[in-house]
C-alpha positions in Angstrom: -16.3 120.4 -56.7 -13.6 122.9 -56.7 -12.3 124.3 -53.0 -15.3 126.7 -52.0 -14.6 130.1 -51.3 -16.8 131.8 -49.0 -18.5 134.9 -50.0 -17.6 137.8 -47.7 -20.6 139.7 -46.6 -20.8 141.7 -43.5 -24.3 141.9 -42.3 -23.8 144.7 -39.8 -27.2 145.9 -38.6 -27.3 149.7 -37.7 -28.9 150.9 -34.5 -29.9 154.3 -34.7 -30.7 155.7 -31.2 -33.5 158.1 -30.6 -36.1 159.4 -33.0 -34.0 159.6 -36.0 -36.2 157.9 -38.5 -36.3 160.5 -41.3 -39.9 161.9 -42.1 -41.5 159.5 -39.4 -44.1 160.9 -37.3 -45.6 157.6 -36.1 -44.6 153.9 -36.0 -46.3 151.3 -38.2 -47.5 147.7 -37.3 -48.6 144.5 -38.6 -52.1 144.0 -39.6 -52.2 141.2 -37.0 -51.4 143.7 -34.2 -53.5 146.5 -35.6 -56.7 144.4 -35.6 -56.0 143.8 -31.8 -55.9 147.7 -31.3 -58.8 148.3 -33.0 -60.7 145.4 -31.1 -59.2 147.5 -27.8 -57.0 144.3 -26.8 -53.8 146.0 -27.4 -52.7 149.8 -26.9 -51.5 151.8 -30.1 -47.9 150.8 -31.2 -46.3 154.1 -30.1 -47.4 153.1 -26.4 -46.1 149.5 -26.9 -42.4 150.6 -27.9 -39.8 152.1 -25.8 -38.7 156.0 -25.9 -35.7 155.1 -28.1 -36.7 151.7 -30.0 -34.0 149.7 -31.5 -33.8 150.3 -35.3 -32.5 147.6 -37.6 -31.4 148.3 -41.1 -33.0 145.5 -43.2 -30.5 143.3 -45.2 -32.1 143.9 -48.8 -35.0 145.8 -48.6 -37.9 146.9 -45.9 -40.2 144.1 -45.8 -44.1 143.3 -45.5 -46.0 142.0 -43.0 -47.3 138.5 -42.7 -46.5 134.7 -43.0 -45.6 131.5 -41.2 -42.1 130.5 -41.0 -41.7 126.8 -41.1 -39.1 124.9 -39.2 -38.5 121.4 -37.5 -37.1 120.2 -34.4 -36.8 117.2 -32.3 -38.7 118.3 -29.0 -37.4 119.7 -25.7 -34.0 118.2 -26.0 -33.5 120.0 -29.1 -34.6 123.4 -27.6 -31.4 125.3 -29.1 -33.1 125.5 -32.6 -36.0 127.6 -30.9 -33.6 129.7 -28.5 -31.4 130.6 -31.3 -34.1 131.9 -33.7 -36.1 133.7 -31.3 -35.6 133.5 -27.6 -31.7 134.4 -27.4 -33.1 137.8 -28.7 -33.9 138.7 -25.1 -30.1 139.4 -24.9 -29.3 142.9 -23.1 -26.5 143.1 -26.2 -26.4 141.2 -29.3 -23.8 140.3 -31.8 -23.7 141.9 -35.2 -23.8 139.4 -38.2 -19.9 140.3 -38.7 -19.5 138.3 -35.7 -16.9 141.1 -34.2 -19.4 144.0 -33.2 -21.3 143.9 -29.9 -24.5 145.9 -30.4 -26.5 147.6 -27.5 -29.7 145.9 -27.7 -32.2 146.2 -24.5 -29.3 148.1 -23.0 -29.2 151.6 -25.0 -25.6 152.4 -23.6 -22.9 150.8 -21.2 -19.5 152.0 -19.8 -16.5 150.1 -18.4 -14.3 151.8 -15.8 -10.6 152.3 -16.9 -9.5 149.5 -14.5 -12.0 146.9 -16.0 -13.9 146.3 -12.7 -17.1 148.1 -12.7 -20.0 148.0 -15.7 -22.8 150.4 -15.9 -25.7 149.7 -17.9 -28.7 152.1 -19.2 -31.8 150.0 -20.3 -33.9 151.5 -23.0 -36.6 153.8 -21.1 -40.1 152.3 -21.4 -39.1 148.6 -22.3 -42.2 146.3 -21.9 -42.5 142.4 -21.6 -44.6 140.6 -24.0 -47.7 141.0 -21.7 -47.2 144.8 -21.5 -45.8 145.3 -18.1 -42.7 147.5 -17.8 -39.2 146.0 -17.8 -36.7 147.7 -15.3 -33.5 147.3 -13.4 -35.8 145.5 -10.9 -35.8 142.5 -13.2 -31.9 142.4 -13.3 -31.5 142.6 -9.6 -34.2 140.0 -9.2 -32.4 137.8 -11.5 -29.3 138.2 -9.6 -30.5 138.1 -5.8 -33.5 135.9 -6.2 -32.9 133.2 -8.8 -28.9 132.7 -9.1 -28.5 134.1 -5.9 -31.0 131.7 -4.1 -29.2 128.5 -3.1 -32.1 126.0 -3.5 -32.8 127.3 -7.1 -28.9 127.9 -7.8 -27.1 125.3 -5.5 -23.7 126.5 -7.5 -23.3 130.0 -7.8 -22.0 130.8 -11.3 -18.2 131.3 -11.3 -18.5 134.3 -14.0 -19.7 136.4 -11.0 -16.9 135.2 -8.4 -13.3 136.4 -8.2 -11.2 135.3 -5.3 -14.3 134.0 -3.3 -15.7 137.5 -3.6 -19.0 137.7 -5.6 -19.9 140.7 -7.9 -22.2 143.3 -6.7 -25.2 144.3 -8.8 -26.4 147.8 -7.8 -29.7 149.5 -8.8 -29.1 153.0 -9.6 -32.3 154.1 -10.7 -35.4 152.5 -12.7 -33.3 152.1 -15.9 -29.5 152.1 -14.7 -27.5 149.1 -13.0 -23.9 148.6 -12.1 -22.0 145.3 -11.8 -18.9 145.7 -9.4 -16.0 143.2 -9.3 -13.3 142.8 -6.9 -10.8 142.6 -9.5 -10.3 143.6 -13.3 -12.4 141.4 -15.4 -12.3 143.1 -19.0 -13.9 140.1 -20.8 -16.8 140.0 -18.9 -18.6 142.2 -21.3 -18.8 139.2 -23.6 -21.0 137.2 -21.5 -23.9 139.6 -22.6 -24.2 138.8 -26.1 -23.9 135.2 -25.7 -26.7 135.4 -23.3 -24.6 134.1 -20.4 -24.9 130.5 -21.8 -21.6 129.5 -19.9 -23.2 131.1 -16.7 -26.2 128.9 -16.2 -28.5 127.0 -18.9 -30.9 126.0 -16.1 -32.6 129.4 -15.7 -34.9 129.2 -18.7 -34.4 131.8 -21.4 -32.9 134.4 -19.2 -29.5 135.9 -18.5 -29.0 138.9 -16.4 -32.4 139.5 -16.0 -36.0 137.9 -15.5 -39.6 138.9 -15.2 -40.1 139.8 -11.4 -43.9 140.6 -11.8 -44.6 137.2 -13.0 -42.0 134.9 -11.2 -42.3 136.5 -7.8 -45.7 134.4 -7.2 -43.6 131.2 -7.3 -41.1 132.5 -5.2 -40.6 132.1 -1.3 -39.2 135.8 -0.9 -42.7 136.9 -2.2 -45.2 134.4 -1.7 -45.5 132.2 1.7 -43.4 129.1 1.4 -46.4 126.9 2.5 -48.5 128.2 -0.1 -45.9 127.6 -2.7 -45.1 123.9 -1.5 -49.0 123.2 -1.7 -49.1 124.7 -5.5 -46.0 122.7 -6.4 -47.7 119.4 -5.1 -50.7 120.3 -7.0 -48.7 120.8 -10.0 -46.9 117.4 -9.7 -43.6 118.7 -8.2 -42.0 117.8 -4.9 -40.5 121.4 -4.1 -41.2 124.8 -4.7 -37.9 125.2 -6.6 -38.9 122.5 -9.1 -42.2 124.6 -9.7 -40.1 127.7 -10.4 -37.8 126.1 -12.7 -40.6 124.6 -14.7 -42.2 128.1 -14.8 -39.2 129.9 -15.9 -38.6 127.4 -18.6 -39.8 129.2 -21.9 -40.2 125.9 -23.9 -42.8 124.5 -20.9 -44.5 127.5 -20.0 -46.4 129.8 -22.7 -47.6 132.2 -20.0 -43.9 133.4 -19.3 -43.3 136.8 -20.5 -40.6 137.2 -22.9 -38.6 140.2 -24.5 -38.1 138.1 -27.9 -39.8 138.7 -31.5 -42.0 135.9 -31.1 -43.7 134.3 -28.0 -44.7 130.9 -27.6 -48.5 130.0 -27.8 -48.5 126.0 -27.9 -49.4 124.7 -24.4 -47.1 121.7 -24.8 -43.8 121.2 -26.8 -45.1 117.8 -27.4 -47.6 119.0 -29.9 -47.1 118.1 -33.5 -46.8 121.7 -34.4 -45.0 124.0 -31.8 -46.3 127.6 -32.5 -45.0 130.9 -31.7 -46.7 134.3 -32.6 -45.0 137.9 -32.8 -44.5 139.7 -29.5 -46.7 142.9 -30.0 -44.0 144.6 -27.4 -41.1 143.5 -29.2 -38.8 147.0 -29.0 -37.3 146.8 -32.6 -38.5 148.8 -35.8 -36.7 149.0 -39.1 -35.5 152.2 -40.8 -39.1 153.1 -41.7 -40.7 152.7 -38.4 -42.3 149.4 -38.9 -42.3 147.3 -36.0 -40.5 144.1 -36.2 -40.7 141.2 -36.8 -42.2 141.3 -40.2 -43.3 137.4 -39.9 -46.6 136.6 -38.1 -45.8 133.2 -36.7 -43.0 130.5 -36.5 -43.9 126.9 -36.4 -41.6 124.2 -35.3 -42.9 120.8 -36.6 -42.0 117.9 -34.2 -40.0 115.0 -36.0 -38.2 111.9 -34.6 -34.8 112.7 -35.8 -32.3 114.8 -37.8 -32.7 113.0 -40.9 -36.5 113.6 -40.9 -35.7 117.1 -40.7 -33.6 117.0 -43.7 -36.4 115.1 -45.6 -38.8 117.8 -44.9 -36.4 120.2 -46.6 -36.0 118.4 -49.5 -39.8 118.1 -49.8 -40.0 122.0 -49.6 -41.9 122.0 -46.0 -38.9 124.0 -44.2 -38.8 127.6 -44.9 -35.5 128.5 -43.0 -33.2 126.2 -41.2 -29.7 125.7 -40.7 -29.7 123.4 -37.4 -29.3 119.8 -38.5 -28.9 120.5 -42.2 -26.1 117.8 -42.9 -23.2 118.3 -45.3 -23.6 114.9 -46.4 -27.0 115.3 -48.0 -25.5 118.4 -50.2 -26.0 116.5 -53.4 -29.5 115.5 -52.6 -30.2 119.2 -51.6 -29.0 120.1 -54.9 -30.9 117.9 -57.1 -34.4 118.7 -55.2 -34.2 122.5 -54.9 -36.2 123.4 -57.9 -38.9 120.9 -56.8 -38.7 121.9 -53.2 -38.6 125.7 -54.0 -35.6 126.5 -51.8 -32.1 127.9 -52.2 -29.0 126.8 -50.5 -26.8 129.1 -48.7 -23.6 128.3 -47.2 -22.2 129.8 -43.9 -18.7 129.6 -42.7 -18.2 127.9 -39.5 -15.8 128.1 -36.2 -15.4 124.4 -36.7 -12.0 123.2 -36.1 -12.8 119.4 -36.6 -15.7 117.4 -37.4 -15.1 115.5 -35.6 -12.2 115.8 -33.1 -10.7 112.8 -31.2 -10.2 113.3 -27.9 -7.6 111.2 -26.0 -8.8 111.3 -22.1 -5.4 112.4 -20.5 -7.0 111.2 -17.1 -8.0 107.5 -18.3 -8.2 105.2 -15.5 -6.4 102.6 -16.8 -2.5 103.0 -15.9 -1.3 101.6 -19.2 -3.4 103.5 -21.3 -2.8 106.8 -19.3 0.7 106.4 -20.1 0.2 105.7 -23.6 -2.2 108.8 -24.1 0.3 111.1 -22.1 3.1 110.4 -24.4 3.0 113.0 -26.9 4.7 110.5 -29.5 1.4 108.0 -29.2 -0.9 111.2 -30.1 1.2 112.3 -32.8 1.4 108.6 -34.4 -2.4 108.6 -34.2 -2.9 111.8 -36.0 -0.4 111.2 -38.6 -2.1 107.8 -39.3 -5.3 109.7 -40.5 -5.8 110.4 -44.2 -7.7 113.7 -43.8 -7.9 113.9 -47.7 -10.1 110.9 -48.1 -12.3 112.0 -45.2 -12.8 115.4 -46.7 -13.2 113.9 -50.5 -15.9 110.9 -49.2 -17.8 112.7 -46.6 -17.6 116.4 -47.2 -17.3 116.7 -50.9 -14.1 118.3 -50.6 -15.5 121.6 -49.2 -13.9 121.1 -45.8 -10.3 121.6 -45.0 -8.0 118.6 -43.9 -6.2 120.0 -40.7 -5.2 119.3 -37.1 -7.9 119.8 -34.3 -7.2 123.7 -34.3 -8.7 127.3 -35.1 -10.0 127.0 -38.6 -8.7 129.5 -41.3 -10.5 132.8 -41.5 -11.1 133.0 -37.6 -9.4 135.3 -35.2 -6.0 133.5 -33.9 -5.7 131.1 -36.6 -2.5 129.5 -36.4 -1.3 127.9 -39.6 1.7 126.0 -37.8 -1.0 124.6 -35.3 -3.7 123.5 -38.2 -0.8 121.6 -40.1 0.9 120.2 -37.0 1.1 116.2 -37.6 -2.0 116.4 -40.0 -0.2 114.9 -43.1 -1.1 111.4 -44.0 2.2 109.6 -43.3 1.6 106.2 -41.8 5.2 105.3 -42.3 6.2 108.0 -39.7 3.6 106.9 -37.4 5.0 103.6 -37.3 8.4 104.9 -36.6 7.0 106.7 -33.6 5.6 103.7 -32.2 8.4 102.0 -32.8 10.4 104.2 -30.9 7.9 103.8 -28.0 8.9 100.3 -27.6 5.5 99.3 -29.0 6.1 96.1 -30.8 3.9 94.2 -33.3 2.6 90.8 -32.6 1.9 88.2 -34.8 -1.8 89.2 -35.3 -0.3 92.4 -36.8 -1.2 94.5 -33.7 0.9 96.2 -31.4 1.8 95.1 -27.7 1.6 97.6 -24.7 4.2 98.2 -22.1 2.3 95.6 -19.9 2.8 93.0 -22.4 -0.6 92.9 -23.5 -2.5 94.0 -27.0 -3.4 97.6 -27.2 -6.9 97.8 -27.7 -8.5 101.5 -28.0 -12.2 101.9 -27.1 -13.5 104.9 -28.9 -17.0 106.0 -28.0 -19.0 108.5 -30.0 -22.6 109.8 -30.2 -24.4 112.0 -32.7 -25.2 115.6 -32.5 -26.7 118.4 -35.3 -24.9 117.3 -38.6 -22.7 114.7 -37.4 -21.4 111.9 -39.6 -19.4 110.3 -36.8 -20.0 106.4 -37.7 -18.6 107.1 -41.3 -15.7 108.9 -39.9 -14.8 106.5 -37.3 -15.0 103.3 -39.3 -12.3 105.3 -41.7 -10.3 106.0 -38.7 -10.5 102.6 -37.1 -8.8 101.5 -40.6 -6.1 103.8 -40.4 -5.2 102.9 -36.9 -5.3 99.3 -37.4 -3.2 99.7 -40.6 -0.2 101.0 -38.4 -1.2 98.3 -35.7 -3.3 99.9 -33.0 -6.4 97.8 -32.7 -9.5 100.0 -32.4 -13.0 99.4 -31.1 -15.6 102.0 -32.1 -19.0 102.2 -30.1 -21.8 104.3 -30.8 -23.8 105.1 -27.4 -26.6 107.2 -26.6 -26.2 110.8 -26.2 -26.9 110.7 -22.5 -24.6 108.0 -21.5 -21.6 109.7 -23.8 -22.3 112.9 -21.5 -22.2 111.0 -18.2 -19.1 109.0 -19.3 -17.4 112.3 -20.0 -18.4 114.0 -16.9 -17.4 111.3 -14.8 -14.2 110.7 -16.6 -14.9 107.2 -17.5 -14.7 107.6 -21.3 -11.5 106.4 -22.8 -11.7 108.3 -26.0 -14.3 110.3 -27.0 -15.5 112.0 -30.2 -17.1 115.3 -30.6 -17.1 118.3 -33.0 -14.3 121.0 -32.1 -16.7 123.9 -32.4 -16.9 127.4 -31.0 -13.2 128.1 -32.3 -13.9 131.0 -34.4 -12.7 133.4 -31.3 -11.2 131.4 -28.7 -10.9 134.4 -26.4 -14.5 134.7 -25.7 -15.0 130.9 -26.1 -12.2 129.1 -24.6 -13.7 125.9 -23.3 -12.0 123.6 -26.1 -8.8 124.5 -25.1 -9.1 124.6 -21.5 -11.3 121.2 -21.8 -13.9 122.6 -19.7 -16.7 121.6 -22.3 -17.1 118.0 -21.1 -18.4 116.7 -24.5 -14.8 117.0 -25.6 -12.9 115.0 -22.7 -9.3 115.4 -23.4 -8.8 116.2 -19.7 -12.0 115.9 -17.9 -10.4 115.7 -14.2 -7.9 118.4 -14.8 -10.9 120.5 -16.1 -12.9 119.7 -13.0 -9.9 120.6 -10.8 -9.7 124.0 -12.4 -13.4 124.5 -12.6 -14.2 123.7 -8.8 -11.0 125.7 -7.8 -9.3 122.3 -6.6 -12.4 121.1 -4.7 -12.8 118.1 -7.2 -11.0 116.3 -10.2 -7.1 116.0 -10.5 -4.6 118.6 -9.9 -2.7 119.2 -13.3 1.0 119.4 -14.0 3.4 120.6 -16.6 1.9 122.2 -19.9 -1.7 121.7 -18.9 -1.2 123.4 -15.6 0.6 126.2 -17.8 -2.7 126.7 -19.7 -4.7 127.2 -16.5 -2.3 129.5 -15.1 -2.1 131.5 -18.5 -6.3 131.8 -18.5 -6.1 133.0 -15.0 -3.7 135.7 -16.0 -5.7 136.5 -19.1 -9.2 137.0 -17.1 -7.4 139.7 -15.0 -5.3 141.5 -17.7 -6.6 144.9 -19.1 -4.1 145.5 -21.6 -5.6 144.0 -24.8 -1.9 143.4 -26.5 -1.1 141.3 -23.4 -4.2 139.5 -23.7 -3.3 138.7 -27.2 -0.2 137.3 -26.3 -1.6 135.1 -23.6 -4.0 133.3 -26.1 -1.1 133.0 -28.7 1.0 131.0 -25.8 -2.0 128.6 -24.9 -2.2 128.0 -28.8 1.5 127.2 -28.9 1.2 124.7 -26.1 -1.8 122.8 -28.1 0.5 123.0 -31.2 3.2 121.3 -29.2 1.2 118.4 -27.7 -1.6 117.7 -29.8 -4.1 116.8 -27.1 -7.0 117.0 -29.4 -6.7 115.1 -32.9 -8.2 116.5 -36.0 -9.8 115.4 -38.9 -11.4 117.8 -41.2 -12.2 121.7 -40.2 -13.6 124.4 -41.6 -16.6 122.6 -42.7 -19.5 124.9 -44.0 -23.0 125.2 -42.7 -25.6 124.4 -45.2 -28.9 126.8 -44.7 -32.2 126.0 -46.3 -34.1 129.0 -47.3 -37.3 129.2 -49.1 -37.1 131.1 -52.3 -39.6 133.5 -51.3 -38.0 134.4 -48.1 -36.0 137.7 -48.1 -33.4 139.6 -46.1 -31.3 136.1 -45.2 -27.8 137.0 -45.3 -25.2 134.5 -47.1 -21.6 133.9 -46.1 -21.7 134.8 -42.4 -20.8 133.0 -39.3 -22.5 129.8 -37.9 -20.9 129.3 -34.2 -22.2 128.8 -30.9 -21.0 131.7 -29.2 -22.6 133.9 -31.7 -25.7 132.5 -31.2 -26.2 131.4 -34.9 -28.8 131.4 -36.3 -29.7 134.6 -34.5 -27.1 136.6 -35.8 -29.0 136.4 -39.1 -31.4 138.6 -37.5 -34.7 136.5 -38.2 -36.9 139.4 -37.3 -36.1 141.2 -40.4 -36.9 138.3 -42.7 -40.2 138.5 -44.9 -41.9 136.6 -47.7 -41.7 138.3 -51.0 -44.9 137.4 -53.1 
């Protein structure tokens, strides 16, 4: 197949503030909620919406109500599929589908002080939780002071709110207005809002920046006697009140938890064969004709045991919309069955710089290997030995980009020189580099280390959505052994992989280099602070804990952390861009992470009757994909 050219479609949803729906005197609602209004179980739709509801312009056409959207997942550990189609719509602000524009969402408007220290937000007046209770700034203050500010609930206070040891202040101005005040300039803080604060604290259920105080205060000792809470915790099978609280704030486990999302969970347990969500009658969003969204009544996630079963359900026509877990190696299978399965295949561009990337642990405990791994010539040699064109052809149908572990083409800060650095297939040059290091070849054809013993690399990998790591690593093993580096590849359980990465015990890790579409708002791969990509786990821990743990870095790695600190306090946008490019230059020079194939497209399976689904948009974690396709405006066209 010829090199794929992504269709450039910028799906930017228009938010129209105020009552500006032309010719519209009242709002419309689904037959499902209209029946409940008629029965006296719900107030009229006009009383359920805020004063100025969010208005979304449908992609193709105004939809019709009804239907069930079928998807699949692998249970609570796979919760991101549910979060990113539904529960991340809780955001105070949201990414447009161009992945550049921040849209005010639950927040109607905001201002940032000239010095970048003070952020003022105005919530939409009349917002209501899914149980009909008002959502106000009290929910914001509760989240900050009583949830993440409680040491038993949150032992480690999120560093996103701390500068020089001083915590940010959340100030209630009135019922719909609040301020966040920092000690120093914090110009990039605004980007935490559309990302749902996923790097702030993932343990606090589906909420970042606010939580339903009226519901959760019954499980909090500030509002309910602690002895009563402890007794309730024991009754529910928990040892401590905060364990009960953490369960009750978990949207996957607790269907009674109020939400601001387009659908709310109604299934009693995430272990049910079909995990069901139904429309939220108080969702504060309408289309351009005043129809309350979502169009679709229900979303069902069918429980399966592994990702391959999800792919097989798609082939059988049992899935209506799914990108997560749709594997490119199954592309031919999808194409062969699309008519029988009554689906179409969309292609979204990705922020993937390498899939997989190879992370040589700069803090590896073996002193001989540490010396090797910290020698740039060794990393260059391993990179030059990889036949990326072959990997792309065999595993990715030629649809990817053979490249270094770098920012993919079409992304912000793309650097062609970095993408091509030591990415050519040149095993002869690789051998010359290893020879220059004094790594002689033994009688068995493998090289001898500086300690006189054979070099033996141990590469650990696991699986993640869409991965083809086993096939890739078998090829890489053959490439490296062809230049005399004996290689052992080990597939390990994901939990073990995570543990080894966190502890720094891993020697060489394998993980996708994702979240690279805009490294200014998602720098974790460049900093090494995302532990599933363990190129410098102990240095990153030192940086993350402000020197309390880990190892203090030196040289170019220390420069990266110093530059990032400067970036975070720099208000001038041009200087921030310069800093990012300086960090990129250090990565280009050092090749701490070795790439294979990047720019790999994300397949999306879509029922032929499902409309308003965009093609060609970005799939990348910081932009909460699939949420950036705006599923609430999907509908089934008969």
